[in-house]
C-alpha positions in Angstrom: -54.1 -82.6 -47.8 -53.1 -80.8 -44.9 -54.7 -77.0 -45.3 -51.8 -74.7 -45.4 -51.2 -70.7 -46.2 -48.1 -69.1 -48.0 -46.4 -66.3 -46.6 -48.3 -64.4 -48.6 -52.0 -65.5 -47.6 -50.7 -64.9 -44.0 -49.2 -61.7 -44.4 -52.7 -60.8 -46.0 -54.9 -62.0 -43.1 -52.7 -59.6 -41.0 -53.1 -56.6 -42.7 -56.4 -57.1 -43.5 -56.6 -57.2 -39.6 -54.7 -54.1 -38.7 -57.0 -52.2 -41.7 -59.7 -53.1 -39.6 -58.8 -52.2 -36.3 -57.5 -48.7 -38.0 -60.6 -48.6 -38.7 -62.5 -49.0 -35.1 -60.0 -46.6 -34.3 -60.7 -43.5 -36.6 -64.6 -44.4 -35.5 -63.8 -44.2 -32.3 -62.0 -40.8 -32.3 -64.6 -39.6 -34.8 -67.3 -40.4 -31.8 -65.4 -38.5 -28.6 -64.6 -35.9 -30.6 -68.1 -35.6 -31.5 -69.1 -35.9 -28.1 -66.1 -33.3 -27.3 -67.8 -30.9 -29.6 -71.0 -31.2 -28.0 -69.6 -30.6 -24.7 -68.1 -27.3 -25.9 -70.9 -26.4 -28.0 -73.2 -26.7 -24.6 -70.4 -25.3 -22.6 -70.1 -22.1 -24.7 -73.4 -21.8 -24.4 -73.6 -21.7 -21.1 -71.4 -18.7 -21.3 -73.4 -16.7 -23.4 -76.6 -17.5 -20.9 -74.6 -16.1 -18.2 -73.1 -13.2 -19.9 -76.5 -12.4 -21.0 -77.7 -13.0 -17.6 -74.6 -10.9 -16.3 -75.5 -7.9 -18.4 -79.3 -8.1 -17.4 -78.4 -8.4 -14.0 -76.1 -5.1 -13.9 -79.1 -3.3 -15.8 -81.5 -4.0 -13.3 -79.3 -2.1 -10.4 -78.7 -5.2 -8.0 -75.1 -5.4 -6.2 -75.7 -8.4 -4.7 -75.7 -12.5 -5.5 -73.4 -12.4 -8.5 -72.0 -15.4 -9.6 -68.3 -15.4 -11.7 -68.4 -18.2 -14.2 -66.4 -20.7 -14.6 -63.6 -22.4 -12.1 -60.8 -19.7 -12.4 -62.1 -17.6 -10.0 -62.1 -19.9 -7.2 -58.9 -21.2 -8.2 -57.5 -18.0 -8.1 -58.8 -16.6 -4.8 -57.6 -20.0 -3.0 -53.9 -19.7 -4.1 -53.8 -16.3 -2.1 -55.7 -18.0 0.8 -53.5 -21.1 0.6 -50.0 -18.5 0.5 -51.5 -16.3 3.0 -51.9 -19.0 5.6 -48.1 -19.6 4.1 -46.8 -16.4 5.0 -48.8 -16.3 8.3 -47.2 -19.7 9.6 -43.7 -18.4 8.4 -44.4 -15.3 10.6 -45.4 -17.3 13.5 -42.3 -19.8 13.1 -40.0 -17.4 12.9 -41.2 -14.9 16.0 -41.4 -18.4 17.6 -37.5 -18.9 16.3 -37.0 -15.1 17.5 -38.2 -16.0 21.2 -36.9 -19.1 21.2 -33.4 -17.4 20.4 -33.5 -14.8 23.0 -34.3 -16.7 26.1 -31.0 -19.2 24.9 -29.4 -15.8 25.3 -30.7 -14.9 28.3 -30.1 -18.0 29.9 -26.2 -18.1 28.3 -25.9 -14.7 29.9 -27.1 -15.5 33.0 -25.2 -19.0 33.4 -22.3 -16.9 32.3 -22.3 -15.0 35.2 -23.1 -17.5 37.9 -19.8 -18.8 37.6 -18.2 -15.7 37.8 -19.7 -14.6 40.7 -19.0 -18.1 42.7 -15.6 -18.0 41.3 -14.9 -14.6 42.8 -16.8 -16.1 46.3 -15.9 -19.4 46.9 -12.1 -19.6 45.9 -9.4 -18.7 48.3 -6.7 -16.9 47.5 -3.2 -18.6 47.0 -2.3 -16.2 50.8 -5.5 -17.7 52.3 -4.5 -21.3 51.6 -1.0 -21.1 52.8 -2.1 -19.8 55.9 -5.1 -22.6 56.4 -2.2 -24.6 55.6 0.0 -24.2 57.9 -2.3 -23.3 60.6 -3.4 -27.4 59.9 0.1 -28.8 60.5 1.7 -29.8 64.1 5.5 -28.9 62.5 7.3 -26.3 60.4 7.1 -27.1 56.4 9.5 -25.7 53.9 7.9 -23.7 50.8 8.9 -26.8 48.6 6.3 -29.2 51.4 3.9 -26.4 51.3 3.8 -26.3 47.3 3.3 -29.9 47.0 0.5 -30.1 49.4 -1.8 -27.5 47.6 -1.1 -28.7 44.3 -2.2 -32.2 45.5 -5.7 -30.4 47.4 -6.1 -28.1 44.1 -5.2 -29.9 41.5 -7.4 -27.1 39.6 -5.3 -24.3 40.2 -1.8 -23.7 38.9 0.4 -23.3 42.1 4.7 -22.9 41.7 7.2 -23.5 44.2 8.6 -20.5 43.6 5.1 -18.1 43.6 4.6 -20.0 47.1 8.0 -19.3 48.8 7.5 -15.7 47.6 3.7 -15.3 49.6 5.2 -17.2 52.4 8.1 -14.4 52.6 5.8 -11.5 53.0 3.4 -13.5 55.2 6.7 -13.3 57.4 7.2 -9.8 56.8 3.6 -9.0 57.8 3.9 -11.5 61.4 1.3 -14.0 59.9 4.2 -16.4 59.9 7.4 -17.2 61.3 10.7 -18.3 59.2 13.1 -20.5 60.9 16.3 -21.6 59.0 17.4 -25.2 59.8 21.3 -25.7 57.6 20.7 -24.7 54.5 16.3 -25.0 54.3 14.0 -23.0 55.6 10.6 -23.9 57.0 7.4 -22.2 58.0 4.8 -22.2 60.6 1.8 -20.4 61.5 1.0 -17.5 63.4 -1.5 -17.6 66.3 -3.9 -14.8 65.1 -5.1 -15.0 68.9 -2.0 -13.6 70.0 -0.1 -11.7 67.4 3.6 -10.5 67.4 4.9 -7.6 66.3 7.3 -8.0 63.0 10.6 -8.9 63.6 13.6 -7.6 63.0 16.1 -10.4 63.0 13.8 -13.1 60.7 16.2 -15.8 60.5 15.6 -16.6 64.4 11.6 -14.9 64.9 11.4 -17.3 68.0 13.8 -15.6 70.2 13.0 -12.5 68.8 9.6 -12.8 70.2 11.1 -14.2 73.5 13.0 -10.8 74.5 
């Protein structure tokens, strides 16, 4: 007949195995605990001996060579040093950032000043642009033609026809330009600066006033 075991026998077998494991675990705990107790007694004895030696050291009046007990002072002394190094590094980084910010501000200020100087010295005025344009022309030009030409050559400047016409009239009044009317249109020409003429009383026909 085959060897079969009933559920009750299997349960009894597993129970016995678990009980045996528990006993072995308990004995191992006792062994480790006994070792811990022994080490703790050794540590207590060492601390007691250290205290006795420290008192003896102080009684002898020796000021140097004293060693603190336990690892706590080492950990305590290392932490402040780490904090101090962290603070020192933070201070250096802070000073570096401040220096970089100061340099950047100075650079931006210098760059902001340079375009202003260039703009004030390099960009010609509208009067200069109009006189230069009229000087380069071989025929009289109207205010609209002058305005259109300047807008094309200087698209970055806001040049309006009515402002150009007013400027041309001012140039005529100062004898820096001639004004001639042809029908309903008015045309302007530049005046040779090497041979300036007196302001003409009749601005409608400056050429005749000059010849007289």
